N, C-alpha and C positions, 0 to 999 in steps of 0.2 A: 531616274531610278529611285525609288523610296529606300531610305535606310532601313536596315534590319534593327532589331530591338537594341543589340549591343552598340551599333553605330549611332542609333538615335540617342543613346545615353551619352556617349562620348562627344558627339558633334552638336546635340541640340539641348540636352537636359543640363548637362554639366556647365556649359557656358552661361545658361540663364541663371543657375544657382550662384555661380561666380559673381554675375552681374549684381545679384542681390545680396552680396557680401557674405555668402556661405563659404567659409574656407574648407579645405580638405579636413582639417581637425574636427570640423562640426558634422561631418558626414560619414555615416557607416553605410557602406555598401554590401548588399546581400546579407542583411542581419537576420541570422537564424536565431529563433528564440525558443524553439522546443527541441526535444531530443528524439521525438517519434516514439509512438507507443510501442513497448516491448511486445515482441512476438516470439513465438516457439522457435527454438533453434538459434538463439542468439541474434536474431534480427530484429530490425525496427521498422515501424511504419513510416510514413511521410512526415519530414520535418517541416514546420512552418517557418517562412522567412519573408521579409519584405525587401523590396529592391533598393530603397533609400530609407535610412533613419536619420532625421535632422536632430542635432543634439546641440544644446546652447546652455552654458553655465551649468554644466552637469545635470541638465534636465532634457528628457526626452520630449520634444515639442510636436514633431510632425512626421509622417511617413508618406513616400511617394511610390505609387505603382506606375511602372514604365511600360509602355507598349511600343511596337514598331510604328514608324512613321505613317505607314498606310493603314493602320488599325484605328478603330473608333476610340478616341481617348476615354471613353466612358465604360469600355469593355471590363475593366478591372475594379471599377468603382465599389461595387458591393463586397467584393473580397477584400479590399483594402480597408473598408469600413469595419468589416467583421474583425479584421486583425486589430484595428485601432481600439475597438471595444475591448478586446482581450488584453491589449497592451495599456490600456487606460490613457490613450493619447487623444488629444482634442482636435487635431487638425490633420486632414488627409488631402492628398493631391493625386489625381489620376491624369495622366498625360501621354500623348504620342510625340512630344517633343515640339510640335507646332501649336497645339492647343493644350491648355491647362485648365483642368476643373478642380475647384477647391470646394471642399465640404468641411463644415463645422459640426463637431458632435456636441458642442455646447448649445447651439441654437437648433440643430437638426437640419440645417438648410445648406445649400451650395449654389455655385454660380461659376461661369467661365471668368478667368482673370487674365491679364496680360503678362504680369510677372510675379514671381513668388515674393511674399513678404521678407523683409530682412529679419535676422535673428532677434534684434531689438524689438521690433514690431510684433513679432510672434509671441515672445516672452511677456510683453505687456498686455497683449490681447488675452493670455492665459491667467496671468497673475494680477493685472493692474498695477498701481503704484504701491511698492512695498517699502516698509521702513527699513532702514539699513541693517538693523539686527535680524529682522525677518528675512530680508534676502540672503543674508550671510548663512543662516541656518538652512534655507531651502536650497541654496546653491552649493553647499559644502560637498566636497567629492566623497565617494565611498573608499573604504579601506581595501586595498588590493595586494595580495601577497602571492608571488609566483603566478601560476596559472589559475589560481583560485579567485573567482569573482562572482558577485551575486547573479543568480539566475533571473530571468525577466520577472517573474512574480515576486521574487525577494526584493528586487529593486522597487517594484511597484509598492509593496507593503512598507518598506522603509520610507519611501518618498511621501506616501500618504500620511504616515504617521508623524514625520517631521514637520510636514506642512500644517497638519492639525495642531501639532504642539507649538509651532511657531505662531499660530493664530490664536494663541492663549487658550485653547480648549483644556478644560481641566480633567476630562475623562475621555480615554481613547480605547478602542477595542479592535484587535486584530484576530481574525479567525482564519486559521490555515490548518489543513490536514496533517495528522500524524505523519512524521517522517519528511516534512517539507522544509525543515530547518529554521524552527522558530527561535532557537537560541542564537543562531547565526544572524537572523534578522535583528534580534534584540542587541547583539553587539554592534552591528552596523549603525543602528539608531543611536546607541549610546556613543559610539565613535564619532558621528557626525555633530551630535549635540556638544560633545567634549571639545571638539576641534573648532567648532565655531563660537565656543563659549556662551552658549545658550544658558539662561537661569532665569528663575522666577522674579528676581528683583531687577533684571536687566542692567547689571553692573558688569564691570570688565573682570570677570572670573569664570573659572570652569565649574560646571554644575556638581553638585552632590547627588548621588543616585543611589537608591536601595533596590536591590533585586531580591525578590521574596520567593522562595519555593516551599513546598510542603514535605520534601524528602532530600536527605543528604546527598542521594545519588543524583537528583537533578541539579542541586546546587554545585556539586562537583563538576558535572558535566558543563554547566554554565561557565564556571570559572576557568575550566580548559579552553573553552571557545574564546574567552576574553583574554587569552594570554598575551596577544599583542599590546595590552595595556597593563602588564603585570605589575609594574611599579605603582600604579594608581589603585590596586585592588586591595580590599579589606575583607577578611573573613571574620563574620560576627559569630561567635559560638560560646556556649555557656561555659566550656572547660576553659578557654582563654580568659573570658571575664572573670572568673573565680580566681585564677593565677594573678589577675590585675587588681585584686582586692575588690571585685565587684564593680569595677568601672568599665564602661563600654568604650571601645576605640573610636576615636573621632578624626584621627589624621588619615587622610586618604580622600578619594572621591567616588570610587565605586564600591559599594558595600554589598556583601552577599550574606543572606541568612535564611534558615527555615524558620517558619513563623513559631514553631514549637519552643525554639531556643530563646526567643525574646518576648513571647506572649506572657500575659498573666495567666496563672493556671486557675481557670475556672473548673476544670475536670481533669486532674492529673492523670487518670487512667487512660483518658481519650488521647491526650497530647503529649504522651511521654516520648522521649528521644534519648539517643545515647549521650547527648551533651549533658543531661541532668541525672544526678543519682539519688536526689532527695524528693521527698513528696511535695514540696512547696517550690514553685518556680517564680522568681521576681519577675516583674514586668519591665525587663531591660529596656524596651523601646521607650519607656517614659523618660529615662535619663536624657534622651535626646531632646532638644528644643523642638517645638511643634513645627517650626520652619526650617529645620536642619536640612531636610532633603528637598530638592527641586523636583525630582521625578522619582516615582516608585513604579517598578515593573513587576507585575504579579503573574508568575508563570502558572499554567493550568488554573487560571482564574475562576473557571467554572466550579472549582472544587469547594470554595468556601468564601471568597472575597463578595460575592453576590448575596450571601446570606446575611440577613439583618442581624442575626444572633450568633456570631461566630468571632473567634479569636483574630481571624483576618481582619474582620471589620473593625474590631477595636483598634488595631494598629493603623488602619487606613484613616479612621476617624481622627486619631491623634495627629496624623500628618495630613490633615484635610487641605491645607494650603498647597501642597504638592500636586503636580499632575500625576494622574494614576493611569498607567497603561497596562491593560490586560490582555494576556496571550493565552489562547485556547484553540484546540481542535473542535471542541464541542460545547458551544454556548448552551445553557439550559434556561428554561423558562417554566418553573414550577412552583409549587407551594413553598419549597425549601430555599429557593434562591432564585432570582431573576438576573441573569448576567445582563441582559439588555437594559433592564431598569436602572442598573448601577452605572453601566459604562455608556449606554446609548447604542445605536446600531453600529456594526463594525465599519471602519473606514475602508477595510478591504476585506475580502474573503477569497480564499483559494481551496477548493473543495478536493475531496478524495478522487471524484471522478475526473476533475480537471487534471490533477496530478498523475493519474494513470493514463489518460489519453494523450497528455503532453510527454510522457515518457520518464517523468521524474519519479514516479512510484510504480511498484510491481503490481500487475493485474493478479487476479485470483480466480480459482475454481472453487466449487462448492460440491461437497458430498453430503446428501441428506440421508442418514442412516436410520433404519427403522429396526426394531427388534419386537420379538413376541412377548417382551415384558415392559413396554412402553406404558403399560397400564396394569395394576395388580388388582385382582379379585380376590376377596376375603376367602381364606381357608383356615380354620381354627387350627389344623394340624401343622401349619407352616411356622407359626409365631414361636420364637425362641424366648423373647422376653417383651413385656409391655402388652398394651391392649389397644386394639384399634377401634376408633369410634365411628367408623364408616365402613361400608362394604367394598368401595372401589377407591384405590389410591391412584392419583395421577402424577405424571412427571414432575409437576411442581412441587411435590412433597417428598419426593425421594431424596435420601440423604439428610433431609431436614427432620421430618418426624418419622420417616420410615427407611430403614437401611436394609437392602437385600444384597449381601456380599456376593452372590452368584452373578448377579447383574453388573457389579463393578468388574468382576473378573471378565465377563463377556465383552464389556466395552474395551477393556485393557488389551485382550487378545485381538479384538477387531481393530483397534488402532494400530497395532504392530503390523497387522497384515494389510493396512492401507497406507503404509508410510515406508520410504527407504530406510534401512537400518541406521544410518548416520545422518539422517535429515534432522536439523534443529527443529524442535517441536515444542509448543507450550500447550499444556492440557489445563483448561480453566475449569475448576471444580466447585461444588457447592460451598464448601467450607474447609477449614484446615484439616479436620478429621478425614473428610472425603478425599482431600489431596494426599494424605498418607496412605489410605487405603488404595487409592489409585497407584501410587508409587509401588506399593508391595505388590499389587496385581500385575504391574508392568513387569516387575522382577520375575514373577512366576513364569511368564511366557516368553520373556526376551531371549535372544540368542547370543547377545554380547555378554561376556562374563564379568566385565568390570562393574563393581559394586556402585559406582557413581554414574552408571550410564543413564539411570532416571533418578532424579533427586526431587525432593520437595523444597520449595522456596516459598516460604511464608514468614510472617513476623516472628513465629515461634523459633525459627532457627537462628535468628540474631546475626551475628558476624559470620558463622559458617554459611548461612544462607546467601549473605552478600558475596562471600568468596565464590560459592558455586554460581551465582549470577555473573559474576565478572568473567569466570572461566567460559560459561555459556556464550557470553558476548564476544570472546575471543575467537575470531574466525579461524585462527590457526590450530585450534584445539577441537577434537571430536567429542571429547568427554568433558562435562555431562551434555548428553545429547537431547533428553527430554526432562523439562521442568513440569512439575505438577504445582499448581497454586490455586488461590481462590481470588481475593480482591488485589492483592499486592502488586501484581504485575500488569494491571490494566493499563497503567500509564508509566511513562518515564523508563521504559526498557528500550535503550538504543541498541537492539541486536539486528544487524543487518541481514544475516543469513537465515533468518526463520523461514522454514519451508512449509510448516503446517501449524495451523491454530485450531485446536480441538475444543468444542463446546460440549461439556458434559453437565453444565448447569444452566437451567432456565435463565434467561436475560429479559427483564421487563423494562429496562431504561434504555432508550435510544442513545443517550450519552454514553453510557457504559459499553453498549454494543459497538458504537464507532470506535471507541478507544481500543476494545479488544482486537477489532478487525485491523486496526492501525498497527498492531505488533507485527504483522507480517508484510507490510507495505514497503518497507525501506528496500531500495535496490541493492543488488549485489552481483558481482560478475558471475555469469552462468545461472543466474536465478531468473528464469523466464516468468514464473508464476509462483504463487504459494497456493496452498489448499486449506479451505475451511472445511473441517470435518464436524458435522453437526448431528448430535444424538438426540437433541432436545427440541427441535422445531425453532430455535432461536433465530435462524436466518429467515423466518416469517416477517422479520423486521424489515427486510429489503422492500416488502410491499407497503409499509407504513408511509404516510405522506410526508413524514419528516425525513425520509431517506432519499437522497437525490444522486446516488452513486451507482457505478455499474460494474458488476463482476464480469470478469472475462468470460467465464462459462461455467457450467456446472457439468461434472464428469457423468457420462453415461456408464452406468455399471449396475448390474443386478448380480448379487452375490450371496452365496450362503457359506458360512464357515462351519466347521466341524462342531457338532454339539459339545458344549461344555460338559466335561465328564463329571460323574457324581462325586468322585473323590475329592474332598476339599481339604484345603490347608486350614489349620486351626490356629494360625498366628493371632495373638492378641495384641492389638495396637494400643498399648497403654499410653495415654498422654496426660501428663501431670496438669491438672486444671489450675493449679495455684503455684505458677513458676516463680520462684523467689527472685530471679534475676530479670523479671519482666521489664522493669522500667529502664534497664541497662541496654536492652537489645532492639528497642522499636524505633531506631532513626527511620526505617522505612515504613513505620507503621502509620497510616493514615486514618482520617475519620471514618471512610468507607469501610475499611477492613476491621476497624474497632467496632462499628455497628454490627457488621456480620459476625465477629467474633463474640460479642455479647449475646446475640441471638443464638449462636452455636452453643455457647456454654449453657444457656438456658434450655436448648432443645435436648441436650444430651441426657437431661434427667427424664425427658418424656419420650425418647425415641422407642420405636417399635423395631426389633430386629427379626428379619424373616429369612428362613431357610425353606426355599420352595421344594417341595417333594412331588415327584411323580410327573414332573414336567421339565423337559430339556430346553434350555434357553439358546436362541440362536437369532442371527440377523436374518430378516426376511426380506429386506429390500434396500437398495441404495436409490433413492428417487432421483429422476432425471429432470434438470433444470438448465435452461440457457438464458442468455441475456437478449432483451428486446431492444427496439430502438429507443425506448424510453428509459433504458437503464434498469429495468426490472426483470428478474429471472422469469424465463418462460417455461411452462411445462412442455413435455415432449411433443404433444400434438401441435401446440402453438409454434414450437421451434421448427418442426418439419415444415409446416406452412410457409414460415419465414424463409427457411432453406430453399424450398421449391423456387420461390420467387427469385431468390438470388441466382440459383443455378440456371434459370431461364434466360439469364442474360448471356450466357455462353454457348447454349446449344438449344436447338428446337426440336430435334428427333434423336432417336437412338442411334442412328448411323454417324451423325455428327459427333455424339459423345464417344462412340467407339473410335472414330478417326482420331480424336483428341487424345483418348486414353492409351490407344495401341501404339503411339508415337511418344517415345520418352521425352523428347524435347518439348512437344506440345502438352504433355501431361505435367510436366514440371511447371511450364508457364500457367496453366490452370491453377495448379496448387498455390503459386505464388500470388496470383490475382485473388483467390479466396482468402489467402492469409492476410492480404492488405485490408480485407474486409472483415477481419477478426474471426474468420472461420479457418482454424488451424487444422494441421493434419491429425492431431490427436483427437479432435472433435469428430472428424470424419471416421477415424478408426472406431471411435465410441459408438457410432451409428449402428455398427455391426451388432452391438448388444441388443438394440432396440428390436431389431428384426431377426434376432437369434441367428446370426451369420457369422459367427466368431471366425470360422474357417474360410470365409469367403473373401473376395477381393472388394476393395472399395468401389470399383467399378460397378460391380453387380448390385451393390446397395444403392448407388446413384441411378442406375438404370432402373431398379425397382421403384425407387422413390419417385423418379420423374415419369416413367412410362409404364410402370406395373409390370415389369418383366420378371420372369422367374429368376430366383437367385441360384446362381450356381456356386459350388465350393472351388476352391483352388485345386483340390484333388481332381475334381471333374474336368476342369479346364486343362490341366497338365496331362491328364490320361488322353483326352480328345485330341490334343496336339500331338502326342506320342504315337498315337494310332493313325494320324493323318496321312495323306499323300506327301505332306510337306517334307517329312523325313525320308521317304522312299526314294527321293530323287538323288540322295547321296550314295555314292558307289563305295566309299571308305567307311569302315566300321568306326574308325576313330572319330570321324565327323559326327556319326550318329550318337557315338558315346558322349562327345561333348555336348550336343543338343540335350540328350537325356540329363546330363549333369545339370544344365542350366534349368531345365524343368523341374527337377528335384529341389534345386534351391529355391524356385518360385513357389513350389507346392508348400515348403516348410516356412519361408519367411516372406512371401509376398512380393508385391511389385517393386519394392525397394532394391531388389536384386537384380532388376531390369533397367536401371537408370543408364543414361547415355554414356557416363563415364565409368561404368562399371565392367566393361568387357575385359579390360586388361587384368583387373583383379579376378575375374572369374577364370580366365586362362591360367592364371598363376595357382589359384586354389584347385584347378582341376588336376594339376600335376602333369599335364601334357607339355611336351616341348613345344614352344611357341611356333618354331619354323615348320616343324613336321605336322602340326595342327593345322596351320594355314594351307599347307600343301595338300592335306587330306580332303579339304573342301573343293579341290579341283578347280573348275572354271568359276565357282562361286566365291565371291570375296566374303570373308568371314564377318566383317562388319556389317555388310549389307543383310546377311543372313541373320545376324543378331537382331536386326530391326524387322525383318520379315517374320521372324519367329514370334514376335510380340503381336503382329496382326493375326497370326494363327492362333495364339492364346486366346485373344478376345473375339475371335471369329463368331 
């Protein structure tokens, strides 16, 4: 009798591994490496795991796919190769215990073997002969604290980085999506280099490391992550340097700075920060010898380090002998800077799509909202101030050269109607003035009285803005709920419970688009997805060849809001263009926002303000989009074709669908299977909007979609069941009344009231005594009748 899979492992595979010197400490059995994609209702998709992970010298070397003894040993080969590619592991084995097939991802070839290689053999095959220092760096263990340990992709990123650094490469790039823990990865890299005493001159000392950010909030977040190394950390900032008589700190090993604090001032207004109060900033970095640091880590390195003419580059050029490690979610390659040209190709990449599918990032929905003022046609009676130089104004020009206050109010009202009152929301606006106008418009229509329900967070707010941001990030606080901003919040905002990202400003840059989408991807308990609300067509960038990520879905909804009334508020939002404390408040102020602010100040003098007369502004449509197999959003017709193909796997005719749907157990199983295929219940509910069947059952929509059946309403189904012979068989009026009660529940709330475990709740809600009710059904069992009623409803 052949062994089962579990017996094959115990009696055949394990002894052979032991024979090849693999100890229990080197073997991880059933290694789960993903969390499973987040699904609606707090559920998860399938988690990936391998039967055996072989680890030696803190390095993942091989994985084994185990099959039962009577199975073909090659049955699991392709799957295990796929897993190895994801885990960046070079050797895989597929076995039924009797036969062992080895495949090398290095050579792309494989063959049957008699015995597993020993740990030392496999380690040598991967790395060759290593120098003592090189091996010490590569095999150094990770830092573990409590239950927190690096996720599989974080382990890979760290391992690839330290291997590259140990091999004396001077430029290293890691590209990981926003929310995947780049700062934690940086800490693990530093910890391993620190513990193994890696340094550029290969002496017996711990390295000196500089971690550069472009905002104090990012620097603070990084220092918090490095807390286990607290005694070795040094904060470089202008205020402390001034207190030290202008001398930079040198005692310590891991130094943190924002480049504005230590760079030479080429353009004070651009790079001002809270550390400096004067117009001239000394290039503090020049006080350090050029070989002082062994490693420099540049956070958000796409922002400036790749630019040949930037303060970042001046610092990096000074410390050119150090290894430079760049971290970014969005490398860029354009006229202003080429991340790849400076750092080379990434040694590891982990995309937003990977993070969502693996369950480490939150999926998203998209609402594309169109209004009847997405384009303005010239009317001389509308203009309050300024002059138009063209007859048609497009979305790209709104809030820059042309301001239409009514439109801002329309967007604000629509935003509030499309979010839950206390869902954390970030609204990205064209500029700081627009962000203030949007805040005031939200205040106009909000139902929450708190004055800080919606706040503007831009560089002009200074310390107050940072306080608002910290409270917004605090998941225990509801207020502030909505932030309006322009460029400032595109990066560095670690707010886990953001439920809505609203786009009211056109976005031309894929880098900026990905950063903005990343504001909502962080996971949080109870957060199954977040919603992108797009008023400006920015989500067209999903179709750009540079985008390789997949939205969860796009909401199906066609909606019209009440017309914006003609009575208008006349609030004047006066913003002082020459703030005296400008240089004291801009620690969060980066180059992108300065550029936007400069354009904004110039545009203020040229803006045309328009008060549209004789036309009521309204939302005319929320466009329907879903996700295709290639990760691109599909239009309604394309999505329906895809859905028909999926549904065809579960039923071939209307009667089979009816049999499935009219049985609560089978109905639940169907919905679960669809959910595993990323078609959740909310999407099916949204289908009713496409077919104008809001008061119908999902069953009717599916039957219409699959077999072109007429769509009935729930009212029609409930009335038909009520008037059928099904009820006539009951002699007791109480039984009839209870059936009518169930039908009324179904009519109002749909099939969710007919779930298998809902009967007891319905009895309790009906107000009938349980025993008396059961007796009233006579020879019929109430549970059986509950199931039979559902067959009658869908007859």
